N, C-alpha and C positions, 0 to 999 in steps of 0.2 A: 384572601386574594394573593396570587403569586407576585413576587417582585420581578420575575423573569420567566419567559416561556422559551423552552428549547425544543425545536422540532427535529426529531431524528435521534434514535437510540443507538447509533453506531459509535465508532471510535471517537469522532470529534464531538458528537452530542453528549456522550457520557462524560468525557473529560471536561467539556464546557460546563455542564451542570454541576459537576463535583467542585470545580474551582470557584464558581460563583457561590455555591452553597457554603463552602468552607470560609467564604468571606462574608457570611451572614445573610445572604439572599435566600428567600423562599422560592424554590424553582419547581415549575411544572414541566416535566420531561415527557414529550409526546412520542410514541412509537406506534406505527400503524400495524406492525405484525403482532399477533397472528391473524387479525381480522382481515387484513389485506396483505397478500404475499407478494414477493418480488420475482419469483421464478429462479432466483439464485441462492437465496437463503434456505437453510434446512431446519432451523430450530426457532424457538421463541426467545432465545437469549438475547440480551443486549450485547452490543459489541461483537457480534459474530463475524469471524474472519471468513471471507468467501473464497478468495483466489488462491492464497498460499498461507502457510503457517509461519513464514519467515518475516522477521522485522528488520532484516538486513544486518550489516556488519556491526560488531561491537568494538572494533578497533578505534581508538580515540582519534587517529589521524585520517580516518575515512569519513566521508560526508555523513553517512548514516550514524556512525559512532559519535561524531561531533554533535549531531542533533540529539542523540540519546543523552549525552552528557549534559546538554543544556536542559533537557526535560528532567533529568535527575535533580539538578540544582534547583529547578523551579517547583519540584514537588509533584510530579505527574502521577496521578493515581493509576492510569492504565499501564504506564511503564513499570510501575511497582508490581502490578498484577501479572504482567508478562514475565517478569523476572522470577516471580514465584511459581510460574508454570513452565519454566524453560526446559527444553529438550536438548540433547547433544546435537550440535550443528556446527562444529568447527569454531571459527572465529565469529560466527553469526549468532543472533538471538532468534531462536525458533521456539514455538510454544505448542503445547497440547491445546488444540482449538476449543474443545469442549470445556476443559478445565478453566481456560482463560476466560471464555465468555461467561461461564458459570460464576467465576470469582468476581468479575466486574459487575454482573447482575446483582449478586449478593451484596456487594459494597454499596452500590447505588440504592438498592431497595432499603438498606438499613440506615441510610442517612436521614436524620430527622427533618431536614429542610428540603428534601427532594421528594416530590410526588410523581410517580410514573402513571401516565394515562395512556391506555392502549386503544387508540383510535386514529383514524386518518385526519390530518389537518387539511382542509380544503380552502381556507382563507388565510391570508397573512394577518396576524393579529395587529391591532393598533395599540401596541404596548411594547415595552422593552423585550426584544425577541432575538434569538439566534436561530438562523436556519442552517441546520446541519443534516439535511435530509439525504445527502449522499448522491452517488451516481445513479441510483435506482429510484429517484424521486417519483412519486405517483403522478400520473398524467394531470390530475386535477390541480395539484399544487404547482406543477410545472407551468401550467397555463397562467396561474396567478402571478408567478414570478416573472413570466414573460410580459404580462400586462403591466406590472409594476415597473419593470426595467425599460420597457419599450424596445426590448431586444429579443430576438428568437434565441433560445438556448442553443449551445453548440453540442454536438454529439460525436462520439466515437464508439467503436465496437471493441470490447475487451473479451478476453477468453480465460478459461479456467483449466488448470492442468489436472490430469487424471490421478487417481489414488489406487494403489494396488495392495493386496494382502501379502504381507511379508513371507508368510508360510508357503506361498506359491512361487516365490522367486528361486530360480535355479542357481544356488550358490556354487555349483561346480563351474559355472561360467562367470558369475559375478564375484566381486570381492569387496571387502570393507576397507575403507581408507578415507582420510581427509586430505585435502590438498596441502602439500608441503608439511604433512603430519601435524596440522594445527588443531586436531580434534581433542575432545575431552576424554574419549574412550581410547584405550590402548589399541584396540583393533581398528579404530577409525569410526567417525560419526556417520559416514555416508555409505550406502551400497552403490557400487559402481559397475556399470554394464559396459565392458570394453569392446570396441569394434576393430577389426582389421580393415584395411582400405577397401577390400572387396565387399565385405559386409556393409560397410558404411555407404558405398555408392549404390548398392542394391537397395538399401533402406531408403535412401533419398529418392531413388526412382519410384519406388512403391508409394512413397509419401506424396510425390508430385501428381501422380495419376489417381490417387484415392478420391472417392466421392466426398464432397463437403456439404454441410447443411446450407441451404439457400438462405440468403439474407432477406428473402421475402417476409420472414417472420418479423422484420423490423420495418415494415412498410410505413408505419405511422411516423417513425423517425425520419425515414427517407423523404416523406412528404413535407417534413419541416425543414428540409434543407441539407441533410447529411448526404454525402456521396456514398454510394454502395462501395464497400471495400475500404472504407476509411477506418483504419486501425490506429490505436495508440502505439507509437514507436517503441515505448518502453516495455510493452507486453505483447509483442507480436505472436500470432500463432506460428508454430514451427513450420507449417506448410507454406506460409507467406515468406518466412525467412529463406526456406529452401528455393523459392522461385528466384531469389536474387543471385543465385550461382551455386554450383555443385558443392563448393567448399564452404559456403556461408555458415552452415550449421557447425562445422568442425572448428570454425573460428568464433562461434557464438555460444549457444547453450550446450553444445557438445564438445567444447574445447577440452583437451586432456591435460592441460598444463598442471604441474604439481602433483601428478599421479603416476604411479608405477604399478603395472600388473604383476603381482607376486609370482604368477605362474611363468611369466616370460622374462621378468626382470627388466622389462622395457616399458616405455610410455606407450599407451594405446594410440591408434590412429585417431580415434574419437571415443567419446564416452557419454553415456546417459547416467546422470547421478540421481539417486533416490534419497530423499531426506525423511527422517522419522516424523510422523504426523501426529502421533498420540503418545501418551506416557507409557502405555502398555507395550508399545513397540511392535504392534501387529499390523500397523498401517504405515505405508510410505508413499509420499507424493513424488511425482516425476518433476525434478527441478527444471524450471524454465521451459516446460513442455506444454504450454498453452496450445489448444487446438480447437478447430471447428470442423473436424472430420465427423462424418456420421458414426454412430456408436459401433455398428458392426465393422466399419472400416477401421476404427481405432483398434478393435480387437485383432483384426487381421494384420494391419500394418505394424502395430507395436509388438506383435508376437515375433517379428523379425529382429527385435532388439535382443542381443545375447543375454541370456538370463531370464528373459520374460516370455520364453516360448510357450509356457503354460500358465502364465500369470492370471490371477483372478482380479478383475477390476471392480473395486468397491464403488468407485465413482468414475464415470467417464468425463472427459473434458467437455466443456460447453461454452457457448457464446452468450454474451449479454450486452445490452446497450447501456452506455454510461452517459450521463448528462453533466455538463458543467456550464457555468455562466460566463459571460464576457467580462471577467474581473478587471481587465485593464481599463474598461470604461465605467465600471459600476462600483468598484470598491476602493477604499483608502487602505494604506498599509496597516492601519489599525483593525482592518476587516470590517469596518463600518460601511454601510451602503451610502454612496455619495449623496443621494437625495433625502436620506432619512438617518439621522445620527443614532437613533435608538434601535436600528435594525442592523444586525451583523450576520455575516455568513462565515461558515467554517467547514473544513473538511474537503472531501474530494469534489464537491460541487463548485468550489472556488477555483479549481484547476491545479490544486496541490495533489501530487500523486504519491502513493506509498503509505503504508500503515502509520509509520512514525510521523510523516508530514501531516497526516490527518489528525493524529493525537495532538501534535504541536499547535496547529491552528485552532483546534478546539480549546486548548489551554489558553491561548491568547484571547480568543473571543470571550471565554468565561471571565478571564481577568479584566478585560476591558468593559464587559457588561457591569461588573461590580463597580468599576471606576465611574461609569456613566450614572449608575444608580445613586452613587454617593456624591455626585456633583463634581467629580474630579476629572482631570484631563486624561483621556485614553492614552495608552502607551504605544509608542512605535519602537520596535526593537532595533538596535543598531544593525546596519547592513552587513557588518563584519561578523555577526552571529549567523548561524545557519538558519534559524527561524526568521531573523530579520531579512536575510537574503531571499528566502522563499517568498515572504510576504511582499517584498519589493518587486520581485520578478513577476508575480501574478498580477500586480497592480500597475506595472509599467511596461510590460511586454508589448511588442507590436501585435495588434489584434489580428491582423490578417494571417500571421504565422503562429498564433497562440495555440499551444497544445499543453496538456498537463505536464507538470514538471516535478521530478523527484529532487530530493536534496543532492547536490553535487558541488564540487569545489569550483566549477566553472561559473557559478552565479555569484561568487564572492568577489568583492572589490580586490584589485591587485594589491600585493604587498608593497609597501611604500619604501622600504629600506633599500639602500644602494646595492646590497649584496644579493638581493632576491633572485636576479637573473642567473647568478652563478651557482645557486643552490641546486641540489638534485631534486627530483620529483618528490621523494620521501621527505626531504628536509623542508621543502615548501609546504607540504601537507601538514607537517608538525607545526610550522610557523603559523599557518592559518588557524589550526586548532588552539594554539597558545593565545593568539590574538583574540579569537572568539571568546575564550574563557575569561581573559582579562577584561574585555569590553562588557561582557555580561555582568561580571561582578561590579564594575563601575556603575552600570545602569541600575542594578538592583539596590545598590547603596543610595543612589540619588532618588529613585522612585519608591524606595522602601517596599519592595515587593515581598 
């Protein structure tokens, strides 16, 4: 008999299973794929990355970098796997998706205390359990979670960016570079497609009038209370951003800061960046270019991007429904369900957004499951750490305005020293990072993690 059941073989579920197993628990890890597909996943691997191949900044004074440093210190399996599959991406951590998912699957499969069970879970077990079923939780399990919580799930629509074949990119127009020359490769880690002002505004006009996929495909979600057109602000389709003003893309995903076109010696008016998507380097994804345009429209409109006139799209952008629970009413900062101490939630279903946040909450859930099994007090991370701040946010936010949250410095408590207001933005960020590191070390020594 297992000591712990983990539902969901994504980032959070795999990290949770590993952390609990490493602390002596026998774990049954349930993953419904491939017997039941999601419409967004493409493989049978555990921990498959769907939307992007980037895990965000590695800089220690950025929110994502702070959270990664916490995960390194805590012994995260998935961060270890990600760093072993890293691709050139400037100051960010990006991975080869297939290699990463394959490596995680191999490590989980080979753990002597983890058993992978490939089937859908349709009932919530009456045993120590972590639900990490993610934003694409099956309808059957979603209904059971709603019944248990007495709350309807919240929904939002998320989008995936296209991927192009690198051999079809016109390098007579595009150029390689990293912002502020921060890349690992001498020629630059990104392929950049530069726009003049005329090219940019022509592109925006075409984007605004292009045909989109109707949200009727999500009628089941809409019947459950979601408003048509409800998107997650942190991952908006480019056509939705364009509706907010003609220059909105130039100040958003197409901002040209830190780049100089070597052919003109000047900064472009706007730019579309392409990031390497696999180790072989023959696939590149369009950074920040989530979209819900129809496939033929993507081909037509994106061919207006300088350098992509004849690009071959290996994968078009697409839309999918994401599910998350009302965590401020349902969860404690330990990620335990308020009405059942032996039931925990982790990952995107809690309202934590971003790959690294999913991994981090999985780590905490696995750690606390082990504490519960051993009759010990579950751990609440200090709010001054990025993991603690994320868990505090999702369990204390105003429910009427609750949307998924990525790691960011704005959710951390203010610095308490008298000189904090006189510091520069960079100095404050470094102070946040130093405080988080110090408080994490103190907690780990007290709780003997």
